[in-house]
KESE-203427 format. One record per atom (N, C-alpha, C, O, CB): y, x, z. Coordinates in steps of 0.02 Angstrom, whole numbers, padded with zeros to 5 digits, always signed. Glycine has a CB too. Example, Ala and Ser with C-alpha at 12.3 -4.5 7.8 and 13.67 -1.06 7.14 Angstrom:
-00284+00660+00390 -00225+00615+00390 -00165+00660+00390 -00166+00712+00423 -00224+00565+00452 -00112+00642+00354 -00053+00684+00357 +00002+00645+00394 +00057+00670+00402 -00030+00704+00286 
END
This chain:
+06136+05042+02902 +06176+05101+02907 +06167+05132+02975 +06172+05096+03025 +06249+05087+02892 +06155+05196+02980 +06145+05231+03043 +06213+05250+03073 +06256+05278+03038 +06101+05294+03033 +06222+05236+03138 +06283+05254+03172 +06269+05309+03222 +06216+05310+03254 +06315+05193+03207 +06314+05354+03229 +06307+05407+03277 +06317+05379+03348 +06355+05332+03358 +06358+05464+03263 +06283+05408+03396 +06290+05385+03465 +06360+05400+03492 +06378+05373+03544 +06238+05418+03510 +06398+05441+03459 +06466+05458+03481 +06516+05403+03464 +06573+05404+03488 +06489+05523+03450 +06497+05355+03424 +06542+05301+03406 +06546+05248+03461 +06590+05206+03459 +06519+05269+03341 +06501+05250+03508 +06500+05200+03562 +06511+05234+03629 +06487+05289+03641 +06433+05162+03562 +06548+05200+03672 +06553+05222+03742 +06494+05192+03779 +06478+05134+03768 +06622+05200+03775 +06462+05230+03820 +06402+05207+03854 +06418+05181+03924 +06461+05208+03959 +06349+05262+03859 +06383+05127+03945 +06387+05101+04013 +06362+05156+04059 +06317+05194+04039 +06345+05035+04021 +06388+05163+04121 +06367+05218+04165 +06292+05223+04176 +06267+05277+04188 +06401+05210+04230 +06256+05166+04173 +06184+05168+04185 +06144+05172+04119 +06083+05168+04120 +06163+05108+04225 +06179+05178+04063 +06147+05185+03998 +06102+05127+03979 +06050+05137+03948 +06107+05248+03996 +06122+05065+03996 +06083+05007+03977 +06094+04990+03903 +06046+04978+03867 +06099+04947+04021 +06156+04988+03881 +06171+04971+03812 +06242+04994+03797 +06282+05001+03843 +06162+04895+03798 +06259+05004+03733 +06326+05028+03715 +06379+04974+03720 +06364+04914+03711 +06326+05057+03645 +06440+04994+03734 +06497+04949+03735 +06546+04973+03682 +06585+05019+03695 +06531+04948+03806 +06546+04944+03621 +06591+04967+03569 +06664+04953+03584 +06708+04982+03552 +06572+04936+03503 +06680+04908+03632 +06748+04890+03646 +06779+04932+03702 +06836+04921+03720 +06753+04818+03665 +06743+04979+03730 +06771+05024+03781 +06728+05026+03844 +06678+04991+03850 +06841+05002+03800 +06748+05068+03889 +06711+05079+03951 +06724+05023+04001 +06782+05005+04012 +06731+05148+03982 +06672+04994+04032 +06683+04941+04081 +06710+04971+04146 +06709+05031+04156 +06618+04903+04095 +06735+04928+04190 +06759+04949+04255 +06701+04978+04296 +06644+04955+04289 +06793+04891+04293 +06715+05027+04338 +06664+05056+04381 +06646+05007+04436 +06691+04973+04463 +06688+05124+04411 +06582+05002+04454 +06563+04956+04509 +06591+04982+04575 +06603+05042+04582 +06487+04949+04513 +06602+04938+04624 +06628+04960+04689 +06576+05004+04725 +06516+04997+04714 +06646+04900+04733 +06600+05048+04767 +06557+05092+04805 +06532+05055+04866 +06570+05019+04899 +06594+05157+04825 +06469+05064+04883 +06440+05033+04942 +06403+04969+04926 +06404+04945+04869 +06494+05019+04993 +06368+04941+04977 +06329+04881+04965 +06374+04820+04956 +06430+04819+04982 +06281+04869+05023 +06350+04770+04919 +06388+04709+04912 +06396+04675+04980 +06352+04681+05022 +06354+04661+04861 +06451+04640+04992 +06462+04608+05057 +06406+04561+05077 +06393+04554+05137 +06527+04571+05056 +06373+04528+05030 +06321+04481+05047 +06259+04513+05076 +06219+04480+05109 +06302+04441+04987 +06249+04579+05064 +06190+04612+05091 +06201+04639+05160 +06153+04658+05194 +06171+04668+05045 +06263+04642+05183 +06278+04659+05252 +06258+04728+05273 +06226+04735+05326 +06245+04612+05296 +06275+04779+05237 +06261+04847+05259 +06305+04864+05318 +06361+04838+05324 +06270+04897+05203 +06282+04908+05360 +06322+04931+05416 +06331+04878+05470 +06282+04851+05495 +06389+04954+05392 +06395+04864+05487 +06409+04821+05544 +06395+04747+05533 +06401+04708+05580 +06479+04830+05564 +06378+04725+05473 +06369+04654+05459 +06299+04629+05474 +06287+04569+05465 +06386+04640+05389 +06253+04671+05495 +06188+04647+05516 +06130+04672+05475 +06074+04673+05502 +06187+04575+05513 +06138+04692+05413 +06083+04717+05373 +06076+04792+05380 +06125+04826+05398 +06092+04698+05300 +06018+04820+05365 +06010+04892+05371 +06047+04928+05315 +06059+04899+05262 +05937+04911+05370 +06065+04991+05326 +06094+05030+05272 +06044+05036+05215 +05984+05025+05225 +06115+05101+05298 +06067+05052+05155 +06024+05054+05097 +05992+05121+05084 +05973+05135+05028 +06063+05035+05037 +05985+05162+05132 +05952+05227+05126 +05969+05268+05187 +06002+05244+05233 +05974+05263+05062 +05945+05330+05188 +05961+05372+05246 +06036+05378+05255 +06074+05374+05206 +05930+05442+05237 +06059+05387+05317 +06130+05393+05329 +06162+05447+05286 +06130+05498+05273 +06143+05407+05402 +06224+05437+05263 +06256+05486+05219 +06257+05555+05250 +06271+05563+05309 +06327+05464+05203 +06242+05603+05209 +06244+05673+05232 +06183+05694+05272 +06177+05752+05290 +06304+05683+05272 +06137+05647+05286 +06079+05665+05327 +06024+05695+05284 +05994+05746+05301 +06053+05604+05364 +06011+05664+05227 +05961+05690+05181 +05893+05699+05211 +05851+05734+05182 +05984+05754+05155 +05880+05668+05268 +05814+05675+05298 +05802+05742+05331 +05745+05762+05341 +05762+05663+05247 +05855+05778+05348 +05847+05843+05378 +05832+05835+05453 +05869+05801+05488 +05909+05887+05368 +05778+05866+05477 +05761+05860+05548 +05816+05888+05592 +05851+05936+05574 +05695+05895+05562 +05822+05857+05650 +05868+05882+05700 +05940+05859+05693 +05980+05872+05737 +05867+05955+05698 +05958+05825+05639 +06026+05801+05630 +06031+05730+05659 +05982+05693+05659 +06047+05802+05556 +06091+05712+05682 +06102+05645+05709 +06088+05594+05654 +06118+05597+05600 +06176+05638+05735 +06042+05548+05667 +06024+05497+05618 +05966+05516+05574 +05938+05473+05540 +06083+05483+05576 +05946+05578+05574 +05890+05600+05533 +05824+05588+05570 +05824+05565+05627 +05897+05674+05515 +05769+05604+05537 +05703+05594+05569 +05691+05644+05624 +05725+05696+05627 +05647+05598+05517 +05644+05630+05668 +05626+05679+05719 +05598+05742+05687 +05575+05740+05630 +05574+05650+05768 +05600+05797+05724 +05577+05860+05695 +05501+05867+05695 +05475+05913+05664 +05608+05917+05733 +05466+05823+05729 +05393+05828+05730 +05361+05759+05728 +05395+05709+05722 +05370+05865+05792 +05294+05757+05733 +05258+05693+05731 +05269+05654+05795 +05291+05681+05845 +05183+05705+05719 +05252+05589+05794 +05257+05548+05855 +05202+05565+05904 +05157+05605+05888 +05255+05473+05837 +05203+05535+05963 +05149+05546+06011 +05081+05526+05982 +05078+05484+05937 +05161+05506+06076 +05029+05556+06007 +04962+05543+05980 +04930+05481+06011 +04880+05456+05984 +04917+05603+05993 +04957+05454+06065 +04929+05394+06096 +04961+05331+06067 +05014+05334+06037 +04939+05397+06173 +04927+05275+06077 +04954+05210+06057 +04966+05170+06120 +04918+05156+06157 +04906+05172+06007 +05028+05150+06134 +05041+05113+06196 +05011+05043+06194 +05004+05014+06140 +05116+05108+06208 +04992+05016+06252 +04965+04948+06253 +05019+04898+06233 +05079+04909+06244 +04937+04930+06323 +04998+04842+06204 +05045+04791+06184 +05075+04759+06247 +05039+04742+06293 +05011+04736+06139 +05141+04751+06248 +05173+04721+06306 +05150+04649+06317 +05138+04612+06269 +05249+04723+06298 +05143+04630+06380 +05124+04561+06397 +05183+04515+06382 +05241+04535+06390 +05102+04555+06471 +05169+04455+06361 +05222+04406+06349 +05254+04413+06281 +05310+04389+06271 +05274+04411+06402 +05221+04446+06233 +05248+04451+06165 +05253+04380+06138 +05206+04340+06144 +05204+04496+06119 +05310+04365+06107 +05322+04296+06085 +05319+04289+06010 +05314+04338+05973 +05389+04272+06111 +05323+04226+05988 +05325+04212+05916 +05396+04213+05889 +05406+04202+05830 +05292+04145+05902 +05445+04225+05933 +05514+04224+05912 +05537+04293+05889 +05504+04344+05902 +05559+04200+05969 +05592+04294+05853 +05619+04358+05829 +05638+04402+05888 +05657+04378+05941 +05680+04346+05783 +05634+04467+05877 +05653+04516+05927 +05728+04515+05935 +05765+04508+05886 +05628+04588+05907 +05751+04521+05997 +05822+04521+06013 +05852+04590+05996 +05825+04641+06019 +05834+04504+06087 +05906+04592+05957 +05935+04657+05940 +05959+04695+06001 +05959+04757+06002 +05992+04648+05892 +05981+04659+06053 +06003+04693+06114 +05946+04730+06149 +05957+04782+06179 +06033+04643+06162 +05886+04702+06145 +05829+04734+06178 +05806+04796+06141 +05794+04848+06172 +05772+04686+06183 +05799+04792+06076 +05774+04849+06038 +05827+04904+06031 +05810+04961+06015 +05752+04826+05968 +05890+04887+06044 +05943+04938+06042 +05930+04993+06093 +05951+05050+06083 +06012+04905+06054 +05896+04977+06147 +05878+05027+06197 +05827+05078+06172 +05816+05128+06205 +05850+04993+06258 +05798+05066+06114 +05749+05112+06085 +05780+05158+06032 +05744+05198+06002 +05692+05073+06054 +05845+05153+06022 +05877+05197+05972 +05863+05270+05988 +05869+05292+06045 +05954+05184+05970 +05845+05307+05936 +05832+05379+05940 +05776+05396+05989 +05776+05448+06022 +05895+05416+05960 +05727+05349+05994 +05668+05361+06036 +05607+05341+05996 +05610+05297+05953 +05672+05320+06103 +05550+05374+06009 +05488+05355+05977 +05471+05284+05998 +05470+05269+06058 +05430+05404+05995 +05460+05240+05949 +05448+05169+05962 +05386+05147+05923 +05381+05158+05863 +05510+05126+05943 +05340+05115+05958 +05280+05089+05925 +05294+05016+05907 +05308+04975+05951 +05216+05096+05970 +05290+05000+05842 +05306+04934+05816 +05242+04897+05796 +05197+04927+05765 +05354+04939+05755 +05238+04833+05813 +05185+04789+05790 +05218+04732+05752 +05259+04696+05779 +05141+04762+05851 +05198+04724+05689 +05228+04671+05647 +05186+04607+05651 +05128+04609+05672 +05233+04694+05574 +05216+04552+05631 +05181+04487+05631 +05120+04488+05585 +05072+04452+05597 +05228+04432+05609 +05121+04530+05532 +05066+04532+05484 +05008+04577+05508 +04960+04586+05471 +05090+04557+05417 +05013+04604+05568 +04959+04645+05597 +04969+04720+05588 +04933+04759+05620 +04896+04625+05566 +05015+04741+05547 +05027+04813+05539 +05059+04842+05601 +05099+04809+05635 +05070+04827+05477 +05041+04905+05615 +05068+04940+05673 +05085+05011+05653 +05050+05040+05611 +05017+04939+05733 +05138+05039+05681 +05157+05107+05663 +05209+05134+05712 +05241+05096+05748 +05185+05110+05591 +05215+05200+05712 +05268+05233+05751 +05332+05230+05710 +05332+05236+05649 +05248+05306+05769 +05387+05221+05747 +05452+05212+05716 +05504+05250+05757 +05496+05257+05818 +05471+05136+05710 +05556+05273+05725 +05611+05308+05758 +05675+05274+05736 +05706+05296+05688 +05611+05385+05742 +05697+05220+05771 +05755+05182+05749 +05821+05221+05757 +05832+05255+05807 +05760+05117+05787 +05864+05215+05707 +05929+05247+05708 +05986+05197+05699 +06045+05216+05704 +05933+05301+05654 +05970+05134+05685 +06020+05082+05674 +05991+05014+05694 +05935+04998+05677 +06042+05081+05600 +06030+04975+05731 +06011+04907+05748 +06068+04861+05730 +06125+04870+05753 +05992+04900+05824 +06055+04811+05689 +06104+04761+05670 +06087+04694+05701 +06043+04690+05744 +06109+04755+05594 +06121+04641+05680 +06108+04575+05707 +06039+04549+05689 +06008+04514+05729 +06161+04526+05682 +06016+04565+05629 +05952+04537+05605 +05902+04589+05582 +05847+04571+05559 +05965+04489+05549 +05918+04653+05588 +05873+04704+05563 +05880+04769+05601 +05928+04780+05638 +05885+04716+05489 +05832+04812+05590 +05832+04879+05619 +05813+04927+05563 +05773+04911+05520 +05783+04885+05681 +05843+04986+05564 +05827+05037+05514 +05815+05103+05549 +05843+05116+05603 +05883+05044+05461 +05774+05144+05519 +05758+05209+05548 +05702+05242+05509 +05695+05231+05449 +05739+05202+05622 +05663+05281+05544 +05612+05323+05513 +05543+05300+05534 +05527+05296+05594 +05622+05397+05530 +05500+05284+05484 +05432+05262+05496 +05385+05321+05484 +05391+05358+05435 +05413+05203+05449 +05337+05330+05530 +05289+05385+05524 +05233+05365+05476 +05202+05312+05484 +05260+05403+05592 +05220+05408+05427 +05166+05398+05378 +05112+05450+05393 +05118+05507+05370 +05192+05404+05304 +05061+05432+05432 +05012+05482+05454 +04973+05514+05397 +04957+05573+05400 +04964+05451+05501 +04957+05477+05344 +04920+05507+05288 +04961+05559+05251 +04933+05607+05224 +04898+05452+05239 +05026+05549+05251 +05071+05597+05217 +05099+05648+05267 +05131+05697+05247 +05128+05561+05182 +05088+05635+05331 +05112+05677+05386 +05188+05690+05380 +05211+05746+05381 +05074+05744+05387 +05225+05633+05373 +05298+05639+05367 +05331+05573+05387 +05299+05521+05390 +05318+05660+05296 +05396+05577+05399 +05437+05520+05414 +05470+05495+05349 +05492+05536+05308 +05491+05537+05467 +05474+05428+05340 +05509+05399+05283 +05558+05347+05309 +05544+05312+05358 +05459+05366+05232 +05616+05342+05277 +05667+05295+05299 +05644+05224+05283 +05619+05212+05228 +05734+05311+05265 +05653+05178+05330 +05623+05112+05324 +05663+05061+05363 +05683+05074+05420 +05549+05112+05349 +05676+05002+05334 +05712+04948+05368 +05665+04890+05381 +05621+04876+05341 +05772+04926+05327 +05676+04855+05437 +05633+04799+05456 +05677+04741+05478 +05726+04751+05515 +05584+04820+05513 +05661+04681+05455 +05693+04621+05480 +05666+04607+05550 +05605+04608+05561 +05681+04560+05431 +05710+04594+05598 +05689+04584+05667 +05640+04525+05675 +05599+04525+05721 +05749+04572+05711 +05644+04476+05631 +05598+04419+05636 +05526+04438+05617 +05480+04399+05631 +05623+04363+05591 +05517+04496+05587 +05449+04518+05567 +05415+04559+05622 +05356+04574+05617 +05453+04559+05504 +05451+04577+05675 +05423+04618+05729 +05393+04573+05782 +05428+04531+05811 +05477+04664+05759 +05328+04582+05796 +05294+04544+05848 +05309+04574+05917 +05325+04539+05964 +05218+04542+05836 +05303+04640+05922 +05317+04675+05985 +05334+04748+05971 +05320+04773+05916 +05258+04669+06034 +05362+04781+06020 +05379+04852+06014 +05376+04883+06084 +05385+04850+06135 +05449+04862+05982 +05363+04948+06085 +05362+04987+06147 +05395+05054+06132 +05374+05088+06085 +05290+04997+06175 +05445+05073+06170 +05476+05138+06158 +05463+05184+06217 +05458+05163+06274 +05552+05130+06146 +05457+05248+06201 +05442+05298+06252 +05502+05339+06270 +05498+05383+06313 +05386+05345+06229 
END
């Protein structure tokens, strides 16, 4: 027998019908275990209200990063980067070198206990994209 879709209340994400009624709405914001904001993990997307608009506090820079690549700092270690040190690079062009060999320009807007979040430069796309990095993955950094 065919039933009309109006006979079922749908879950907010439309995964499957709930014939017994509408479930409770999920809480707003990241789960406590993921540590968004002040708990150490990066936010789960661009800062609210920023929308990636250039020139706004927390948004990406209005233009591309510098064209030069700074030399790698002497004494780069195998240990995780200290959040206190990289905090000095907030809202500044920062060249990041990861443990896996990748390198890129970054514009950090948030530093937590174990991670940093901000805008990564994508040269092939000629744009900034929001990106979070675990501090233990950073080999070295230089900010201008």
